[in-house]
C-alpha positions in Angstrom: 42.6 46.1 18.1 41.0 42.8 17.5 39.6 40.7 20.3 40.7 37.6 18.4 39.9 35.3 21.3 43.2 35.7 23.0 43.1 35.4 26.7 45.5 36.8 29.3 46.9 34.3 31.7 46.6 35.1 35.4 50.0 34.9 37.2 50.5 31.7 39.0 51.2 31.7 42.7 54.4 30.0 43.7 54.2 26.5 45.0 54.2 26.2 48.7 57.5 25.4 50.3 57.4 22.5 52.8 58.4 23.3 56.3 61.7 21.9 57.5 63.7 21.7 60.7 61.9 22.9 63.8 59.0 24.2 61.7 58.2 20.8 60.3 55.2 19.0 61.6 55.8 16.2 64.2 56.6 12.9 62.5 57.0 9.9 64.8 58.5 7.8 61.9 61.3 10.3 61.4 62.1 10.3 65.1 62.2 6.5 65.0 64.5 6.7 62.0 66.9 9.0 63.9 66.8 6.7 67.0 67.5 3.6 64.7 70.4 5.4 63.1 71.8 6.3 66.5 71.7 2.6 67.5 73.3 1.6 64.2 76.0 4.2 64.8 76.7 2.7 68.2 77.0 -0.8 66.7 79.3 0.4 63.9 81.4 2.2 66.5 81.8 -0.9 68.6 82.5 -3.1 65.6 84.9 -0.5 64.2 86.8 -0.3 67.5 87.3 -4.1 67.5 88.2 -4.3 63.7 90.7 -1.5 63.7 92.5 -3.0 66.7 92.6 -6.5 65.2 93.9 -5.5 61.7 95.6 -2.2 62.3 96.2 -0.6 58.9 93.5 -2.3 56.9 91.1 -2.5 59.8 91.3 1.2 60.5 90.4 2.0 56.9 87.6 -0.5 56.9 86.1 0.9 60.1 86.3 4.4 58.8 84.7 3.4 55.5 81.9 1.7 57.4 81.3 4.8 59.5 81.4 7.0 56.4 78.9 4.7 54.7 76.5 4.9 57.6 76.8 8.7 58.0 76.3 9.3 54.3 73.5 6.8 54.1 71.7 8.5 57.0 72.0 11.8 55.3 70.6 10.5 52.0 67.8 8.5 53.5 66.4 11.2 55.8 67.6 14.1 53.6 68.7 16.3 56.6 71.9 17.0 58.3 70.5 15.4 61.4 70.4 12.2 59.3 74.2 12.1 59.4 74.6 13.5 62.9 72.3 11.0 64.6 74.4 7.9 63.7 77.5 10.0 64.4 76.3 10.7 67.9 75.7 7.1 68.6 79.1 6.2 67.2 80.9 8.9 69.3 79.1 7.8 72.5 80.0 4.2 72.0 83.7 5.1 71.2 84.0 7.3 74.3 82.5 4.7 76.5 84.9 2.0 75.2 87.9 4.3 75.5 87.0 5.4 79.0 88.8 3.8 81.8 87.3 1.5 84.4 87.4 2.4 88.2 90.3 -0.1 88.6 92.4 2.1 86.2 92.6 -0.2 83.2 91.2 0.3 79.8 89.0 -1.8 77.5 91.5 -1.1 74.7 95.1 0.1 75.1 96.3 3.6 74.2 97.3 3.2 70.6 97.7 5.5 67.6 95.0 3.5 65.8 92.3 4.4 68.4 93.2 8.1 68.2 93.1 8.0 64.4 89.8 6.1 64.5 88.3 8.7 66.8 89.6 11.8 65.0 89.0 10.3 61.5 85.4 9.3 62.4 84.6 12.7 63.7 86.1 14.3 60.5 84.0 12.0 58.4 80.9 12.8 60.4 81.4 16.5 59.8 82.1 16.1 56.1 78.9 14.0 55.7 76.8 16.4 57.7 77.9 19.5 55.7 77.7 18.0 52.2 75.3 19.7 49.9 72.0 18.1 49.3 71.6 15.9 46.3 69.1 17.3 43.8 66.0 15.2 43.5 65.4 13.7 40.0 62.4 14.9 38.1 61.8 18.0 40.1 61.9 20.2 37.0 63.9 21.1 34.1 66.1 23.5 36.0 65.0 26.4 33.8 63.4 29.4 35.4 59.9 30.3 34.2 58.9 26.8 33.2 
């Protein structure tokens, strides 16, 4: 039973977990980011509607890829599901407004298969991007417990 100078370590308290969602503190920059992504989503929706109608098979694929890039980018930049849903909301609103009829009874764009595929495909892409798992942050630890 020697004292030998050994010291017992006090247990460390766990690191505080930052608040997310509705519990997070108010951040005007984040709200501005969501609003900017919604406007970008509306612009991508308008451009996609024009492109898919102009070059049907390739234009549809190009428009869906642009929408997917914006939704995924919003998710990665803001790090939340709302980061993907904000541009998707702007995109959907612009598409619905463009597909809605005028009081005279005519449409901005004709009823075509491409518009239906663009609308349904974009909504599917938005759901996929919003429900993807989060990307682990680099350098946040070794991944080993107890270290």
